N, C-alpha and C positions, 0 to 999 in steps of 0.2 A: 312632442305633444304633452310634456309634463305640466302639471299645475302645482303651484305653491299653496298648500292648505294651512289650516290653523297652526299645526305644529310640524316642524321638520326636525328630524333627528337622524343620527347615524350611529352605527355600532350600538352602544349601550344607552342611547337616549331613552331607552326604556326605564332608566332609573328616574322616572318622570313624575308626574302629577298626582295629586289627590287631596281630598279631605275626608274625614270620616269621624268616627266616634272619638278616636284618639288622634290628636294633631301630630304633624311631623315635628321632630325635635328641632330645637333652635340651631341655626347654622354654627359651624365651628369657626374659630378664628382663622384668618387667611393663612397664617404660617403652617397650619395643619392640613391645608388643602393643596400643597405643592405650589403655592403662590409666591412669586418673587416680584417685588416692585421693580420698575425700571430704574436704572442708575444712569451712568454716563453712556451706556450702550443703548439707550432708548432710540428706536428708529424714528426718523423725522416724521413719518406718517402714522405713528402709533396713536390710536384713539383710547386704548385701555391704559390704566395706570400701572399695569404690570402684566405678567404672563405666567402660565402654568408650566412648570418644569419638572418632569419626572426624574427622580434620583436613580442612581444605579441600583441594580439588584444587589441584595446583600449576600446571596448565595449563587454560586455558579450552577448552570443547568446540569441535570443528570445525563448519564450516557445515552439514554433514550428518552423520548418525550413523555413516556408514562412513568419513568423512574422518579421517585420522590426522594428529595434530599432534605434533611432537617438539621437544625442547630438549636440548642437550648442551654440554659444554665445548669439544669439537672433533669434527670429522668428516673422513673421507677414504675412499678407495676401495681395495679390495684388488686383487691381481693378477688375480683371476678376475671382477672387476666387482662384487663385493659391497660394500655400504655399511657402514662401520664407524663407530659413534658411541662417543666416549670420554668419560670423566670422569663428571660428574653427569648421567646420561642419564634423561630423562623422556619417555614416550610415552603419548599419550592418544587413545583411540578411543571415541566415545560416552561412556558412563558408566564405562568401564574405563581404569585408569591403571597403567602399568608404570614402575618405577624400577630402574635397574641401573648398575653401574660401566662396563659395556661391552655394547653390543647390535650384533650382526652380522646384516645382512639380505642374503640371497642375491641373485644377479644377477637371478633371475626375480621377485624381490620377493614370494615366496610363503611364506617362512619366516624367522623371526627367532630367533637364538640369543642367550641372555642369560647373561652372566657376573655373578655376584653379588658381594656380597650383593644380592639383588633383592627388590622389594616389588610386590605386585599388589593393586590396590584396585578395588572396585566398591561401590555403596551398601550399607552395613551389613556389609561383609565385608573382611577383610584376610588376605593370604597372604604370608609371607616365606619365602625359600629361598636355597640356595647358588648354584644355576644352573638353567636351564630352557630350554625351546624353545616357540615359539608359531607356529602357522600363521596366515598373514595372509589366506588366502582361505577359511578354515573356523574352527570353534570349537575345533579340536584344539589341545592344549597339554599340557605337563607341567612340574612343578617338583620338583626334588630337595631332600632335607633340608628339608622344608617345615614351616611353623608357621602355623596358621590361627586366625582369630577370627571369630565371627558375633556382631556387636555386640548386636542387639536380643534375641536368645535367650540372651545371656550364655554362649556356648559357645566352647570353644577346644580345640585339640589339636595333635598333631604327627604327621608321617608321613615315612617314608623316601622315598616318591615319591607325588605326586598327579598323576594324568593325566586330562585331559578328552579323551574319545574323540570321533571325528567324528560319531557318532550322538547325542551329547549326554550320554552316561553318564560318570560319574566312576569311575575305578578307582584304588585306593590300596593300597600295601603297607606293612606295619608301621605302622599308624595308631593313634592314641589319640584319646579323646573324653571331655570332662568339662564340667560347668557350674560347677566350683569356681573361686574367684579364682586369678589367676596366682600361682605358687609354692606353691599348696596341693596336697597329694598325697592328700587325703582319699579320693577315689575316682576311678576312670577305667575306661573300657572299652578293651581292647587287642585287636586282631585282626590276623591275618597277611595276609588278602586281602579287600578290601572293594570291592564294586561297587554304585554308586548309579544308579538309574534315575529321574531326576527327572520325566520325562514320565509314568511309570506310578506314581510316588509311593512306591517301595519301594527297599530295599537288601538286599544279602546280605553275610554275613561268614562266613569260615571260621576255625576255630581261635581262637575268641573267648573272652575271660575278663574277669571283673570283678575289679579290684584295689582293695583298701582299704588306704591307707597303704603302697602297693607290695606288699601281700601278696595273692596270688590267693585268692579266696573262692568263685568260681563259674566254671563252664566250659561252653561250648557248642561242639560240633564244627562245627555249621553253624546259622546262624540267619538268618531273614528278618525285616526290621523296616521300619516306616514312616519316611519322611523328610518327610511333611507330614501333613495332617489326614485323608487318606484311610485307610480301614481296610485292614489287612494281616493275613494269617494268620500265626500264630506263637505261641510260648509267652507266657503272661502270668506276672506275678510270682507265686510260690507263697505260700500261707498256711501258717504254722507255728504250732502251739500245743501246750499241754500241760495235761492234767487228770489228777486222781487216778484216774478211771474209765478214760479212754481211753489214758493215757500220752502219748507223743510223737505228735502229730497233724500230718501233712504232706499238703497238697493242692497239686497241680500242674496248673493249667488250661492248656488249649491252645485257642486261638481260631482259628476257621475263617471266613474271609471268603468266603462261598459265592457271593454275588451282591449287587448294590447294595441290594436290598430284603430280604435275609434272611441270617442268619449263625448260627453255632453255637459253643458252647463245650463241650469235653469235659474233665471234671475227675476224674482218678484221685485217690483219697485213701487214705492208709494210716494207721491207728491201731494202735500197737504192741499194745495190749491187746485190741483188738476184731477187727482184720483189715483187709482191703482192701475199699474201697467205690468204686463207679464212679458218677459223676454226669454230667449233661449238661443243656444248655439250648439250645433252638432258638428264635430270635426272627425275626419276619417282619413285613413291611409289605405289605398288599395294595394300598393306595394311601395318600394323605395322611390319609384319614379312618379308616382301618381298620388295626389292628395288634394283635399279640398275641405270646404266647410259650408254649412247652411245656418243662417241666423235670422232672427226677426224679433220685433217687439210689437205689442198691441195694447192700445189704451182706448177703451170705449168711453164715449161721451166726455170729451175733454171739458172740464168745468171752467177752465180759465180762457182757453182759446188763444188768439193772437191779437196783439194790439195793433190794429191797422186804422189809418185815417178814415177809410171807407168802411162803414159798419157792415155793408153787404159782404165784405171780404173777411169778416171775423170768422174764426174757426171754432168758436165756442159751441159746445154741444156736438161737435163732430168726432167721429172715430179717427184716431191717429195711429198710424202703423208704419213699419219699416220691414223690408225683406231684402236679404242679400244672400247671394250664392256665388261661390268661386271654386274652380278646380283647375289645377295645372298638372301637366304630365308629359310623358314621353311615350310615343308608340314604339319607336326604335331610336337608334343613335342619331338618325338624321331627321326625325319627324317629331315635332313638338305640338302641343295643343294648349289652348287657354279657353276657359269658360268663365263668364261673368254675367251676373244678372243682379241689378239693384233697382228697387222701386220703393217709393215712399208715398204716403197719403197726400202730401202737399210739399211745396217748396220751402216751407218754414220749419220742417221737421227738425233739422239739426240746430236751427236757431233756438228752438224751444226745448229740445231734449238732448242735445249734444252734451256729453259729460267731460270732454276735454277741450282745450283751446283749439287744437287741430281739427277735431270733429265739428266744432261750430263753424269752421271755415270751409267746410265741404261745399264745393261748387256744383258738383253733378254726381250722378250715379250711373256707372257704366253698364251697358248690356253688350256682351261680346261672346261670339263663338268663333274661334280661329284655329286653323291648323296650318303649320309651316313645315315645309320640306326644304332642307338645305343640302344640296348635292355638290359635287365638285364643280359643276358648271351651271346648274339651274337652282334658282330659288323660287319655289312655288308656294302660294298662299291662297287659302280660301277663308273668307270671314263673313260674318254678319255682325254689324256693330251699330250701336246707337247710345244715346244718353238721355237721362232725365235731368233737365236743368233745374237746379234747386233755387228757383226764384218764386216769389209769391206776391201778388198774382203773376202768372206766366202768360204773356201775350203770345198770340199765334206766331208773330214774326220773330219771336225769340226762341222758338222751338228748333232744336237742331235737326238736320236731316239724318235719316237712318240709311245705312248701307245694307240692302237686302237683295242679293248678297254682293260681295266683292270677290272677284277672281283675278289673281295676279300671277304672272309668269315672267320672270326675269332671268336671262342667261348671259353668260360672258365666256368668251373663248380667247385665249392669248397665245401668240406664237413667239418662239424664241427671237424672232427678228424685231419684236417690239410692236408688231401689228396686233390689234385686238378688235373683236366684234362683239356687239351687244344686241340682245333682243329683249325689249321691255314691252309688256302687254298688260293691260288691265281692262276688265269689264265690270262695271259697278252699276247697280240699280239703286237710285236714290228715291226715298219716300219719306213723307212725314204727314201726320194727321192734323191738318189745319183746314180752316174754311178759306178757300182760294180768294174770296172777296175781302178777307180780313188782313191780307198781307200785300205788300207792294208787288206790282206785276212782275218785277224781276225775280221774285221769290215764289211765284205761284205755280211754276211748273214742277213736275216730278218726272222721272223717267230713267232711261238707261244711257250710260256713256261708255263707249268703247274707245280705248286709246292704244295706238300702236306707235312705238318709239324705238325703231331700230337705230343703231349707231355703229360707226366704224371710226377707229382712231389709230394713232401710232404714238408710242411713247418710248423714248430713250432717256435713261437717267443715270449716266455715269457719275462718278464721284464729284465731278466739277460742274454739274448742272443738269438740266433736263429740257426736253423739247417734246410738245404734244399737240399736234393738230387733230381736230375731231369734227365729225359731221354727224348730226342726228336729225331724223325726220320725225316730227310730231304730227301724227294724223289722228284726228278725233271725230267721232261720229255720235250724234245724239238721236234718241228716239223719245220725244217729249209728249207729255199730256198736260195741256194748259187748263183742264177742268172747266171749260166754258167760261173762263174768266173774262169779265168785261174789259175791253181794250186789247185782248189777245187775238182778236180776229185778224187773220192774215199772217200771223206769226208762223214761221217755219217750224214744223214739228220734227223734222229730220235734218237739222243743220249739220254741216260737216266743215272741217277745217284742216288744212295741211300747211304746216309751217316748218321750213328747214331752220336748223340752228347750227351756225358755224362758229368755231372758236379755235384759237391757236394760243397755247400757253408755253412760256419759255422762261428759263432762269439760269443764272450762273452762280457758282459758289467759289469765293476766294477766301483763303485762309492765311493767317500770319500769326507768329508768336508775339505776344505783347506782355508788358510788365507794368502794373499799376500799384502804387502804394506798397511796393515790396512783394507783390504776389504775381505769379506767372499765370498767364491766361493764353488760350487759343481764341483769337478773334476771327469771326467770319464776316464777310461782306457779300450779301446775296441780292443782287439786282434782279427784278422780275418784270417781264413785259407780256401783256395779255391783250388779245383782240377777240371781240365777239360781234357777230352780226346775226340779227333775227329780223326778217322783214315784217312790215305791218300787215295785219289782217284785221278786218272789221269784226269785232266780237261783241258789239254792244247789245245784240239781241240774244246772246247766249246766257244761260243761267249761271249762277255761282253756287254750286253745291258744296264745295270744300276748299274754296280758294280765297286767299287773302293777299293783298299787296304787302310785300315784306319791307320792313324798315331797312334803311341803308346800314351796312356793316362793313368791316374790313374784309371779311370773307366774301361778301357779295361783289366786291371789286373784281374778283376772279371768277365770277359766275355769269352766264348769259341770261339767267332767269330773274325777273323782277317780282314774280308772284309765286306763292306756294300753291300746291295743287296744279291742276292742268285745265281748269275752266278758262283761265286767261293765260295766254302766252304773250308776254310783253315784248313789243318791238324794241330793238336796241341796236345801235351801231356805235361802238365805243372802243377805245383803246385804254387800258389801265396800265399804269406804270408805278413801280414802287421799289423800295429797297429795305432790306432787313439786315441787322447786325446782331450777332450773338457773342457773348463772352463766356467761354467755358473754362473751368478750372483746369490747370495743366495736369494735375495728378489724377483727380477723380473723373474729370469730364463733366462735372455737374454744371448746369447752366446757371450762371449768376445774374446775367443781364441780357435782356432781349429788347431790341428797339425795332419798330416797323413804321414805315411812312409810305402812304400810297394815295393815288387819286385816279379818277377816270375822266377822260375827255370824250364828249359825245359829238359825233359828226351829224346827228339828226335829232330832232325833237322826238320825245316819246308820246305816242298818240293813244295807245291802249290804256284805259283807265278803269278804275273800280266801277262796278255796276251801280253803286250808290251815288256816283258823281253828281247826277242831276238833282239830288235831294240835299246836297251840302249847302250850307249858307255861303254867302258871297265871300266872306273872309277866308273860310276854309278852302273854297274852290280856287280863289286867287293864289293862295299859298301852294296848292297842289299844281296849278298851272305853272307857277314859277319854277318849281322843282322839275317839272317835265320839259321845260324849255331852256333851262340853263345849259351852257356849254360844258361846264366842268362840275363834277361832284365836289363836295367838301373835301378838303385835305384831311385824311384820316391818319392819326398817329396813335401808336400803342407802345406802352412801356411795361415791362415786367422785370422787377428788380428784387432779387433775393439778397438783401443788404447784409444780413448776418444769418446765423442758423435759425433765429426766431423772428427777426424783423423782415417784412417784405412790403413792397409797394406796387400798386398797379395804377396806370393812368391811360385813359382813352379820350381822344379829343377829335371832334368833327368841326372843322373850321371852314366857313364859307368865305373864300377870298373875294368873291364878287361883292357881297354885302358887307364884308368885314366884320362878321359876327360868328360867335360860337353857336352851332346848332345843337351839339350834345357834348357833354363832358362828364366823365365818371372818374373819381379819384378815391383810392382806398389805401389806407395805411394799416397794416395788421401786425400784431404780435401774437404768435401762436406757440405756446409752450405748455401743452396740456400736462405733460409729465411733471413740469414744475409748478403747475397749478394756476396758470394765468393765460387767458385768451382775451385779446382786446382788438376790436375792429372799429376803425374810424372811416366813415365814407361820406362822400358828397356827390350828388347827382344833379346835373342841369340838362334840361331837354326842352327845346322850344315847342310850343303848341303845334300839334299835327305832325311831329317828326315820325311817330310810329303810326302808320296808316292801317294797321291790321285790326280785325274785329269789326263789329257793327259800329255804325256812326255814334250811337249812344255810349259805346264803350270806350271811345277814343278820348284822350285827355283834352279837356276844354280849356286848358290854361298852361302856362309855362311850368314845367316841373322844376322846382328848386328845393331840394331836400337834403337834410343832414341826417346821417344814420350812425348811431353809436351803439355798440353792443359789447358786453363784458361778461366773462365768467372767471371768477377769482376764488381760489381756495385760500382764504385769508389765513386760516390756521388749519391744522389737520381736521378739526371738528366744525369749522364754519366755512361755508361756501356761499358766494354771492353771485347771482345771475341777473342780468338786466339788459334792456334795450330801450332806446329812445329814438323815434323817427319823427322828424319835424318838417312840416310843409311851410317853407319860407314864403311862398307866393301868397298863401291864404292865411298866414300867421296862425297856424293851428298844429297841434300834435296829432300825428296819424296813428302812432302806437306808443304806449308806455307799458313796459313789462318790467316787473321787479320780483325777484325770488330770493329766498334765503333758505339754506339747508343747514341744520344743526345735526352733527353726527357725534354720538358718544359710543362707548364700548358696546352698549346693548340696546341703543335706541337711535332713531333718527326722526327729525321733524322737518317738514318742508312746507313752506308757505309761498304761494305764487299769486301775484295780482297782475291783471292785464286790463288796459283800457285802449280801445281801438275804434277806428272810424270804418263803418260799413257804407260803401258808396252806393248800395242799393241798385247795382247794375246800371248806373248812368254816370260814367266817369266824366262826361263833358260838362257837368254842373255839380256844384256842391250843395245846392238848395235842398236836396232830399237826403243828404248824408245823415247818418245816425251814429251817435257815439254809444258804444256798448262797453260793458264792464264785466269782469268775472274774477273770482278769487277761488283758489284751490288750496286745500289743506290736507297734508298726508302725514300720518304717523307710521313709523316702522319700528316694530319690536324685533330686534335681530335674533334670528333663530326661531322666529314665530310667524312673521308675516307683516303685512302693512295694512293700515286702515286709510282709505282715501284713494285718490287717483294720481298716478305719476304724471309729471309734465315733461319727462326727458325727451320724448319725441318732438314736442313743440320747441324746446330749447335748441335741439339740434338743427331745426330749420331757421330759427330766428337769430341764432348766434353761430356764425360760421366758425368751425374749429372746435365747437363744444363736443366733448366726449363724456357720456354718462358715467363711464367707469373711472373717470378722474375727478369728478365733482360731486 
């Protein structure tokens, strides 16, 4: 639950910030700060021009940690009994070493005064100064005109005075702090009075400012900051943006470290064109297994509103808000639970207020309460679930059904003989808040659905193949409320349906040793034969609460189900046949090449159709009729080829032998070498109109998909990375997405710029008439060792560029 605040430091980062009446001394030359420029041994990924190297101690340690060893050119005693060491004086106590031109130890041997130039060392740290004083019976000390280096963290700075107090705190005046190479003035923090509490893990600074090339750019009258990994309250770096609708957009989060197991962030946000918004997040951990968060934003009286064609739908003057809650946890080792609740004032909230590319693409907000029990034989689940669909305006027929509640009980028992039994049960109450006369009659009903699906099967799978006959009974009972919908008179309120599902799956595995291009492989040949029979049942009067017709896939060849969900059990009488072959490396067993080819032959036409069938246009209905009446499915081929360690290829082809045309094709060529700094994806997708029948009719693609997809992440040099994606719609001669990003990394800073232009289909994929082109740009600065200004785009890059890893680019 840690947060990165303004300043992060470790160990002696307290030799940190300040400004005051007397400025910090000018920095020392690099060769006096243990700095060594890289030579021939420079690492290939090095961003800095050199590194800090601590030299060997000049004296061996004493016999005990408290024993002090000294070396000097000469020594004598003063008139008051003090010991005076002259010349090249070296003093070592444990892991601490002092060097000075003169050290005077008082008569009581409790205090040493150092005349410089002096050098103080301990593992990973260097302090140089003009003079100072050290207590010999406590840790108190101070160094004037000080310069410090923390080697491992690549930190350095200067201070008018560094003092270590008896209680272990450090106090500095007129101190600076930076992670830049010596002699670089790119950025530094300057503060007048800095106190570090290493025991508690925090520091405070007054009159602090950020300077870039010696020019002040940010100021804090007082700030509290962490000096180790422990969380501390304080300001986080702001997020600054600009858009045509919102104008200048500034967010300033403040982090509250309330307790070890919970914290909060308060975020005031101001948009010039819209007004002031207040946001906040509260995170908590009940224990190691249970954690969650609550967050929200509120903007009263949005001055800008939303640009809609219909003026009645404009949100100008409306209150805009967002609320989200989530908690995950375990009750015991077998029982998990999930809680989610999200709500927004309107479906355009993320379009107007999303601060990342991914957030702007949010399609819905989930509402969920779920508990799962996973036993050795039983899986039990109880849930209540729904969504707020993020469309604006949102028509009644686009609102999703809620499950209030859903109870599921699935069990499986297997015998050593290969026989197994299953008991699958679900009881779900479906509800949604709509006007029944405003939706199609097929969507007007709400109610309860009970489904019982016991099954019995037998599976044997020796090394040379497998054989699995299976029988399942799907019994479904509804209790429906048609809400006095016109046209629903006479419809059955308690329909039921019993459908048996029969299948037999079988396959063989043949192996042989093979050699290609001088390499040894183990090749398999795996023929497969599958039969499924599901009799026809008239379901045209049944609702569709959670069911979609599935697009054909290679996996569906070996399945008896044509629909997801259970409101439709599609009739089928088919035999599927196919063959696969794999090439495995002889030594490692790694799969290099996998080929699969399969097809289904139908003995009967398919009669169960989507409930929206009567509303389809003639062209779409004719296409659906053809697919439900053809005797053979397309021939489906798949190829996965790992050509080299980094190059791979994938190909999927759906070819209709009756019409002599390709229904779907997907080709990918990929080079994935994140460790070497290059990820390249080349893709091509073809899909005939209507191939994917899932979703509402308005959401189904209304034209042939013919798309090219290219994405790239390239670390051109250790300090320059390029990211991009280009998705082109050949059918409509338009770009669907353009993404370009560049990141500059130096030793002590990073700059990231990302630009995106994309097409929003406005929830009607069957036409491009209402599509809208949107654009966004993000800019982020990172001062290493300090934090970042702006919003990271790593999460979106990971989705848009397969193989992208933020830690490598």
